[in-house]
Steps between C-alpha positions, in 0.01 A plus 500: 500500500457198275406142568819361649397136471428544133834673450674193648327274249607711202863373485379138506262553212759700308751218538250253361410731213867553414571127512214422262583791272853363459354180351261689276187418695256691717443412864125455531453559872154649444487670840148525647270796461393670821140623500333695781130435554274672747211730566489865414743714707644189666856622438587280199702762315695583816590133552621472142691824523675391817606176334665690214644758737399803292218753535327522162133386518197731527341531845179638644162413642233304314586302188843618382626199298238482224703307242732202552860612518744239366836601639798325343820533698805456275857483621710776344806705585305824480174585675206633299141414410306485176138435404382278218269775375789748471813296442708786371495682834719396793395605852775550756281686753253262663264785585454540126430126477216542750359793308515307172316204658225735619479672160490173307232364734283809447554486125333158472259499796416869541522695821178379663609174668463288182700176468653314204654152455755643254829482691767765528842349424787657687861386486744600769868450421724500804817340635305421821231268360454149365320427176154477655144590415287673764130564449302771679128426461189712565343450840193279538193716545129425540312821420554688171584868527551768238532354149539144626269239343234319710694172486820663624555226759499218243709694251774559754492139619533371142785743443679376813446131417664552161827585670500278811391180322847450356697235684809720491343783703537563874186646655517762774150501648486842666240561773483805727511422872182701565295263284358159589746251351234231452337725241822565308431489126873487434539172690193351335628582151840358588336183627321455166820489297735363767299246703817350653618839622849445359536845344276718720641723774266696723597864559330697779526877458390800708586337832570851634144607419323240714278634774638517847459179689519285190782318322551233235730280701311174457480556127869581461589194706296298248282359776158641435452483122806305380668516160764253383764771462362711781461876531746787508403830658621826346459867586498719191539874478186700560372749244636775723845335497492474121394860457775596743753319279592250768743266328488121513809475723332707774174312450675166553665630818162618633349161410774318689450725800126430495538122512772508767301729728153349462428251782297272273762477224841552661555126554469441124648827376767310309224332294311820425554802281597581144858363534363160602253509208791580270699216655210256457445592136873494430515155657224391263712630212799311640288185529390541139858544384608192696209298365607597148860390561448118475341532155770739388768270641362187329468693173862613521626155603326330208660754264836444664475121461405532134807717441755305701568229242569750221689734731726213609659478154523879477670555834847424363412595144779621272370591155836461318608170656562256205448200724154625594416562135607150395303341781192710425518416128521127567215512750274699273554280196440192712185651648381596153529137392318375809218751452462408132479130583247559778276704275507232231485186714280647772582555866327502835648832612383842380204357311306753292133464597369775270583368153676222314866557429805325362469125466124499567436724200725287278310191616178669399642571155599136461174341612228758428603758243686266264232224488237767445697646207535151353130426513409839357681415178421129503127458437347685211260242364378678188845608378644158573232314303538740208878450496461119512250514213736710286794272583310186396381659175846636415667165566249317273535768235292422193427152624223402734657318791363175630702497823582757766852634422744485794699783340208734581526391863874577508458836329231613743689370806822678400308821447348466849843429654645817345230700677655396832800726444325826576356410847826323590713805425249721678540281807878557494448876474271497802755306704781738399287795610441340839872423543587864426255606771657254746848636422387857569342395831812316611725791398312739732722383785802633309364857500776612740746455213333635182784399264499143634123479462510636147774260391335200665168568329671553165713186516219267615243648262743462209555138594124437518457652152772272372331197655168619359635463144631150567175398670291618208728317255460183703120531512482560125723197458258292709210609280700429185583154636131432559430619147773290340342163574131420553494197726172326425604204718481707818317314773251783550423541130151372413595354159316494172241235592393670822485837324246371252279361775506815701175691520500849361371618838831422664514564871713804544621377837729240343785748531487458878626149579424335833230756588184359663166650416445618858846650540482859631742711301453832679297680766476871565296820513387662174252777426230454235532842347215527247186438708266795450416735785136391477610150596732602780811623316849352519539230764794304639474122518718207597589315176602134472650384169516124428592308187133485410322812629523847649287550812453798725380524858392767744817458709802276549303250711353373169163421653276729297567438128385782274565338161696228321619560143625203287825573318387359164534749212632775730778737407674800659532849358666815636286793612627858527507645850222750568580871519388533863605150610829388646419132441651282225239307300476196270188334357372145443262434208343210310628440147153387393349840585300366792436685825763418757318619814133599512455750215871576463687391185824537696597551863770752581721396790702767680822466704700751703818471291618394155706226663182345639340515154799321343495239775127430450550477122774244553264301726227508233755371249563199723124443499492515119345848463711684244528863391303636206693543178468800270378398154689702246416299193228606256176309510520410133823309568317308766235396251749256344521312827132432508486394132717193566380162384433234764824310428709817543315577821592159639864551401506848660351361820753218512799731452344749742495234771855387417630859510318566823656195662852567378495874584387410852810277530726781376341754735544269792866454410564874450319594821728259682825599328458878500539558879790251509682670216455849646604388847811323372627741239396829662413496869740236634782632284436853627516377862831323430635808324419726798659260749815417304575765239337830596786604729759446227295705254471780756877509556562509127244775438645755746750533784389423853530858625257640245258209548492545877476877499226599738214716388465840663165388636657196665775706661239743629287211622796353691578832666133552584479151645800548725371840612155351563654215698689732734202736531274208596744392769516857631121528501472175697753635750296822539183298554680298766616821670148642499364175643743516790473877560119516509250333726146411403224497756261206507136551416298552820268213591134532398265674739127486548394790277144384444391825666569667164214303344242597761257786448507819700202391707690193617835671546699405811545718800645841403872525539506825692388615835221758527577816307512830681303802387789735577746530213859613529555854386616553145356170370166429332244307702462126458281409207347186643423345841266573789557760767462297818498772763687779673864515405645497850309198628484222235194278552444145369263501203347180359739240362796735543478485877750220522753714319458815707806632675633817655521763229837512327588791276511413135816690411778704660581857420609824658141615540440221752726667751397854413147451629620277788235237420483260798444209257813564296785250487866614501625428146860596579554203729442169316564299816240687705254205513741325739420759769122473466342334805422133443129563528496651155719288271545609138438147372244356264176693542282190464648355822428798722190524715258781415642835609358673804426871471730589786800303377635758259506768768729287718782484248483789264548796735837363609634465145498865400693575815780284370537739214476818697 
């Protein structure tokens, strides 16, 4: 006899699992765990066993479950069990499963009542179960026995809390009927982890063992000590039944008979018993499945929507249709051109927020990298003065010149102009590299057709290489043009007279026209990398670079200035990145060997990337702080420079100023013309080529069929997409069917369960009537409760007086009629209460007046006669 409600849920879950498996996903229903909590010998294992519908757990008196048993039910076509500690062995006989549980428990805990938190993991594979986890926990006990530790109570409680604290667990708080419910440790533990009572179900066991004259009606009706989900009464098999091999089917029939025949429970028999407990738990599983459906549905619908656009063009797809191939080729070439233009010109859609790309990187080459390369080769004061000195002396020859020769000026200027070729060609190479990257990025959308992608990349890259040669020729031509005629009448040229009057300490900022002294060139965070650990170590500051100074502050509010460094006599040098550092570093130092900051000859400034370093260097160039130059000449050659006579020094200074002025004009012109030349001859021409000529080149390079031949991956992707699309629609249909074929029950309204927080001394009125001292034959005596008086004449005792009533037998059975007990009730006739005189109604006990001693003798003698 299995759990029929659970068996009805299995097809629903299997349908869902199959639907999700068909789309290559797993259906994460995450069904709840079911944990039974209760005192020792409360009947927890029996409740769990009845829910599964198989007889496989150890039974007995005292503490039997001494280790947590994690029981995983797994749906399978065959029925067997296996333990985690002996995976290789499959158990088909559940008696052997029980014996293995007992043996494994003894192996870890010993045979003298010891306990252990180490769980036993048992998996039961069956076609009659859902994929669930059930947990059988040791009973709560107060007094240690045998090998149990002194803090046994706290150990068991901690063990229980580990399992029931999970939000996905349902808690069955099991309490025997012959125990005061207000003192139930199971309910108190459940209250701790589930204060709202949403996942706690009260289970009352051993109703058949209550003393005569007592019942748990008020509790089961959820009137006396209410729980949000109420209580369910069950009658488990006794130890004698288990030893007599009474099967679960017969036990359930006897349980049903008990509730139908008992006067206190017959009116709610349909809400009592193991089948109703199974139904309640199965309904919770149904609720959980239904609650999971909206998320699953929205997940599937979002996937379906994302696929629909692509599937639309695949629905009537014919791979060999020439019309489709022509259309696809035209669309892809057109899209390639649009993507290329967007990446170069910039676009508002699909903006890359992680790094610079395309046109932004080319812009950086134009306005940061190229000017920096120019300045690096431009100012080398010592070499320049030495070259001017040699030029003047060589022009004068054996004569001593009286005037400054203009031929020396031209020779030096032409030599400086020639130096522009290297950074200019390097700039073109950098732009070509970026364009090749852009082409590869744009061609990624052609990956469905590998031949088309390969040919497109080859044709466009070849064209770019061709334009690269023409662009370089044009740039060299521009430099040759500048070299061919030295225009000393240029409006920005200082002229001979002004050059002579210039001070030797020329302001280096003259290369920045229209820049005010207070102009802020750049702001940003930098780390001063070379502060010693004794003085605080590396620190990050907010730097502000102007045309005159470099200042740093505590933060970007610029309120607390740490230092201001004038830019006079400062230069930049590169610093190698540290072995353990991921920062990129450059240094600022004073050319006159003075300390730059405190006792530091140079300050090392660190950035997160090399791009930031290059950008800061370019900003320093605008402020007139130039890179350090390597001196490769021998010192003895330099001695000639310093042995010049005063007249030669004046001539060198004059030509130096003239060269400086004219080279600045040339640099300004080249910096302006370079981006224009590259844009016109390379980038704009490439855009026009892609839009107007690429298609013709593709047709001439190969036939359309070979170009538009799909890759095997693309064909597989299309098939997978169509299969996924139909599987998603089928899964949504299944979810809709499950939604309509199942019903979820609403959460019961909250109840006043503050009684769970009260202490035992302030517990409410006991839920049972006075207990009798006479116990039914064949059952153990009640463990708790007072013995109010003689069994035949129940007397009011204390607070229980208001609940006293004529004695009602606690359970039916053949022995009731064998001894002809005058207080027995006829269990065979469920409707018998209708014939009871109105003076003794079988209603709620709390509404009856206290029973008189003579009242039972009026009714009971007549009832056995009905059975005679």
